[in-house]
PLY file of the C-alpha trace (Angstrom):
ply
format ascii 1.0
element vertex 253
property float x
property float y
property float z
element edge 252
property int vertex1
property int vertex2
end_header
-14.99 12.62 -20.02
-11.74 10.86 -20.91
-11.33 7.10 -21.05
-9.01 7.26 -18.04
-11.59 9.14 -16.00
-14.33 6.74 -17.06
-12.30 3.69 -16.09
-10.26 4.74 -13.08
-11.69 7.83 -11.39
-13.91 5.85 -9.01
-10.99 3.59 -8.11
-8.71 6.57 -7.54
-11.29 8.21 -5.28
-11.62 5.02 -3.24
-7.85 4.73 -2.91
-7.58 8.39 -1.86
-10.31 7.86 0.72
-8.52 4.78 2.10
-5.23 6.69 2.42
-6.94 9.58 4.23
-8.59 7.21 6.67
-5.36 5.34 7.35
-3.52 8.63 7.95
-6.24 9.75 10.37
-6.39 6.50 12.34
-2.61 6.23 12.66
-2.34 9.94 13.54
0.36 10.52 10.92
-0.90 13.78 9.44
1.36 16.84 9.44
1.55 18.45 12.87
2.29 21.96 11.57
2.90 23.92 8.38
6.69 23.88 8.70
8.68 22.43 5.82
9.93 19.50 7.91
6.47 18.52 9.16
4.96 18.82 5.69
7.82 16.71 4.31
7.27 14.04 6.93
3.53 14.10 6.31
4.11 13.64 2.57
6.37 10.65 3.22
3.78 9.14 5.58
1.12 9.51 2.87
3.40 7.94 0.27
4.32 5.06 2.58
0.66 4.27 3.18
-0.24 4.45 -0.51
2.67 2.18 -1.46
1.66 -0.25 1.30
-1.89 -0.42 -0.02
-0.65 -0.86 -3.57
1.78 -3.68 -2.73
-0.84 -5.61 -0.78
-3.47 -5.16 -3.47
-1.10 -6.41 -6.17
-0.01 -9.38 -4.03
-3.65 -10.28 -3.39
-4.50 -10.30 -7.09
-1.29 -12.07 -8.06
-2.29 -14.91 -5.74
-5.74 -14.99 -7.33
-4.10 -15.33 -10.75
-1.84 -18.09 -9.46
-4.85 -19.98 -8.11
-6.80 -19.56 -11.36
-3.83 -20.78 -13.42
-3.45 -23.81 -11.17
-7.13 -24.74 -11.37
-7.16 -24.33 -15.15
-3.83 -26.15 -15.58
-2.41 -23.15 -17.39
1.34 -23.36 -17.91
2.32 -19.87 -16.93
4.90 -18.28 -14.67
4.19 -18.15 -10.96
3.52 -14.60 -9.79
5.83 -14.40 -6.78
6.80 -11.52 -4.49
9.68 -10.57 -6.78
7.16 -10.04 -9.59
4.98 -7.92 -7.31
7.95 -5.78 -6.27
9.36 -5.28 -9.77
5.98 -4.45 -11.28
5.38 -1.97 -8.47
8.75 -0.28 -8.93
8.05 0.17 -12.65
4.68 1.73 -11.85
6.02 4.08 -9.19
8.93 5.33 -11.27
6.41 6.34 -13.94
4.75 8.55 -11.32
8.11 10.16 -10.56
8.49 11.08 -14.25
4.99 12.47 -14.72
5.17 15.73 -16.76
2.79 17.57 -14.40
5.07 16.76 -11.47
8.15 17.81 -13.38
6.46 21.09 -14.27
5.40 21.66 -10.65
9.00 21.10 -9.52
10.33 23.44 -12.22
7.97 26.20 -11.01
8.76 25.59 -7.32
5.25 24.29 -6.63
6.59 20.92 -5.49
9.85 19.86 -3.84
11.77 16.75 -4.85
12.41 14.48 -1.86
15.94 13.10 -2.03
17.24 9.69 -1.07
19.11 11.32 1.83
15.86 12.76 3.21
14.20 9.35 3.02
17.16 7.74 4.80
16.84 10.36 7.53
13.12 9.55 7.82
13.85 5.82 8.00
16.47 6.38 10.71
13.58 7.25 13.03
11.29 4.27 12.45
7.61 4.20 13.30
6.63 2.13 16.31
5.71 -1.52 15.78
2.15 -0.68 16.83
1.84 1.88 14.04
3.45 -0.44 11.46
1.01 -3.18 12.42
-1.86 -0.69 12.27
-0.90 0.35 8.73
-0.75 -3.27 7.55
-4.06 -4.11 9.24
-5.89 -1.13 7.79
-4.42 -1.86 4.35
-5.72 -5.43 4.66
-9.18 -4.06 5.44
-9.15 -1.80 2.39
-7.72 -4.49 0.10
-10.92 -6.46 0.70
-12.97 -3.52 -0.55
-10.71 -2.60 -3.45
-10.59 -6.23 -4.59
-14.29 -6.10 -5.44
-13.81 -2.98 -7.56
-10.69 -4.14 -9.40
-12.24 -7.54 -10.14
-14.83 -5.82 -12.35
-12.11 -4.95 -14.88
-10.66 -7.29 -17.50
-7.00 -6.25 -17.36
-6.60 -6.08 -13.59
-2.80 -5.80 -13.61
-2.81 -2.71 -15.81
-5.80 -1.29 -13.97
-3.89 -1.53 -10.68
-0.91 0.18 -12.34
-3.00 3.04 -13.67
-5.15 3.63 -10.61
-2.28 3.68 -8.12
0.09 5.55 -10.46
-2.43 8.35 -11.04
-3.35 8.44 -7.35
0.31 8.76 -6.37
0.86 11.58 -8.87
-2.23 13.43 -7.59
-1.13 12.90 -3.99
2.31 14.38 -4.63
0.85 17.36 -6.48
-1.59 18.03 -3.62
1.09 17.74 -0.93
3.74 19.68 -2.83
6.36 16.95 -2.57
7.55 14.30 -5.02
9.86 11.43 -4.12
12.79 10.84 -6.43
13.12 7.38 -7.96
15.91 6.47 -5.53
13.89 7.80 -2.59
10.82 5.83 -3.67
12.85 2.62 -3.93
14.33 3.19 -0.46
10.87 3.66 1.02
9.61 0.57 -0.80
12.52 -1.42 0.59
11.49 -0.53 4.14
7.85 -1.39 3.47
8.77 -4.75 1.95
10.68 -5.70 5.10
7.87 -4.61 7.45
4.73 -6.54 8.37
3.33 -5.54 5.00
5.90 -7.75 3.30
4.97 -10.64 5.56
1.29 -10.23 4.66
2.14 -10.12 0.94
4.05 -13.40 1.31
1.08 -14.95 3.13
-1.23 -13.91 0.31
1.11 -15.32 -2.34
1.58 -18.62 -0.49
-2.16 -19.32 -0.33
-2.14 -20.95 -3.77
-0.27 -24.06 -2.65
-0.62 -24.15 1.12
-3.80 -24.83 3.06
-2.24 -23.50 6.25
-1.64 -20.08 4.69
-5.16 -19.97 3.23
-6.64 -20.68 6.64
-4.35 -18.15 8.37
-5.37 -15.41 5.94
-9.06 -16.32 6.22
-8.92 -16.06 10.00
-6.87 -12.86 9.83
-9.42 -11.24 7.52
-12.16 -12.10 10.01
-10.16 -10.68 12.91
-9.36 -7.53 10.93
-13.09 -6.81 10.68
-13.35 -7.04 14.48
-10.27 -4.85 14.89
-11.75 -2.24 12.55
-14.99 -2.22 14.53
-13.07 -1.75 17.80
-10.98 1.03 16.27
-13.90 3.00 14.89
-16.04 2.54 18.01
-13.46 3.03 20.76
-10.48 4.84 19.25
-6.79 4.30 18.67
-5.77 2.83 22.03
-8.50 0.19 21.98
-7.71 -0.56 18.34
-4.01 -1.08 19.11
-4.85 -3.32 22.07
-7.05 -5.51 19.88
-4.48 -5.49 17.08
-1.70 -6.63 19.41
-3.85 -9.65 20.24
-4.22 -10.74 16.61
-0.69 -9.98 15.38
1.26 -12.33 17.60
3.00 -13.89 14.62
0.31 -16.17 13.14
2.62 -16.08 10.15
5.99 -16.44 11.87
6.88 -19.58 9.94
6.53 -17.78 6.64
9.02 -14.98 7.04
11.80 -14.94 4.53
0 1
1 2
2 3
3 4
4 5
5 6
6 7
7 8
8 9
9 10
10 11
11 12
12 13
13 14
14 15
15 16
16 17
17 18
18 19
19 20
20 21
21 22
22 23
23 24
24 25
25 26
26 27
27 28
28 29
29 30
30 31
31 32
32 33
33 34
34 35
35 36
36 37
37 38
38 39
39 40
40 41
41 42
42 43
43 44
44 45
45 46
46 47
47 48
48 49
49 50
50 51
51 52
52 53
53 54
54 55
55 56
56 57
57 58
58 59
59 60
60 61
61 62
62 63
63 64
64 65
65 66
66 67
67 68
68 69
69 70
70 71
71 72
72 73
73 74
74 75
75 76
76 77
77 78
78 79
79 80
80 81
81 82
82 83
83 84
84 85
85 86
86 87
87 88
88 89
89 90
90 91
91 92
92 93
93 94
94 95
95 96
96 97
97 98
98 99
99 100
100 101
101 102
102 103
103 104
104 105
105 106
106 107
107 108
108 109
109 110
110 111
111 112
112 113
113 114
114 115
115 116
116 117
117 118
118 119
119 120
120 121
121 122
122 123
123 124
124 125
125 126
126 127
127 128
128 129
129 130
130 131
131 132
132 133
133 134
134 135
135 136
136 137
137 138
138 139
139 140
140 141
141 142
142 143
143 144
144 145
145 146
146 147
147 148
148 149
149 150
150 151
151 152
152 153
153 154
154 155
155 156
156 157
157 158
158 159
159 160
160 161
161 162
162 163
163 164
164 165
165 166
166 167
167 168
168 169
169 170
170 171
171 172
172 173
173 174
174 175
175 176
176 177
177 178
178 179
179 180
180 181
181 182
182 183
183 184
184 185
185 186
186 187
187 188
188 189
189 190
190 191
191 192
192 193
193 194
194 195
195 196
196 197
197 198
198 199
199 200
200 201
201 202
202 203
203 204
204 205
205 206
206 207
207 208
208 209
209 210
210 211
211 212
212 213
213 214
214 215
215 216
216 217
217 218
218 219
219 220
220 221
221 222
222 223
223 224
224 225
225 226
226 227
227 228
228 229
229 230
230 231
231 232
232 233
233 234
234 235
235 236
236 237
237 238
238 239
239 240
240 241
241 242
242 243
243 244
244 245
245 246
246 247
247 248
248 249
249 250
250 251
251 252
């Protein structure tokens, strides 16, 4: 078994499982086998994977900031700009993967253009669904954090695990987002509730209020998840609406 498989396969499987669950709970799977529905389903999958990746990286960047502060290490502060730029670099590597390029060349995968993403974004998901995606990502970040923390080079491990998962996802779905399309989708995600949660994570290092807000939100997310799995989507949304009434409104950029 290769080094990559030894080190990342379990992480990739967990990420894939998280994406599948989030797609199922938010009811964003393809409705039919038509090209347009499959395209939309592929974009939904990509959006959810990028959401999970951004939040995971923000969570670990905050942990590094806190460790540096406690150890009095003179090192750059890992802010949201760092999270975004590192993510973009990782995702563009997925776009250039040789297996994807070969699949496109043999008509086994279609390249999603920037125009197609803009068309998708012109019909935004409801606020309930956006909040649901961010909440479910928060739930899975807690689980993934335990796995990633077992590795020495967490930053590169996050890059590899999510990059390979994204490549596999696109190959399975038969669609690959162009670099411009990926950046457009990332831009929308950054300005959604996901971006707000990333900022909350990153602000925990220096602000007690943010630490307490995130601690309470994590606790409420567990209750939301229990309500969702026990009683279904409508009950989950009702509970989620109760806990997402802008506990972080003062932190929006």
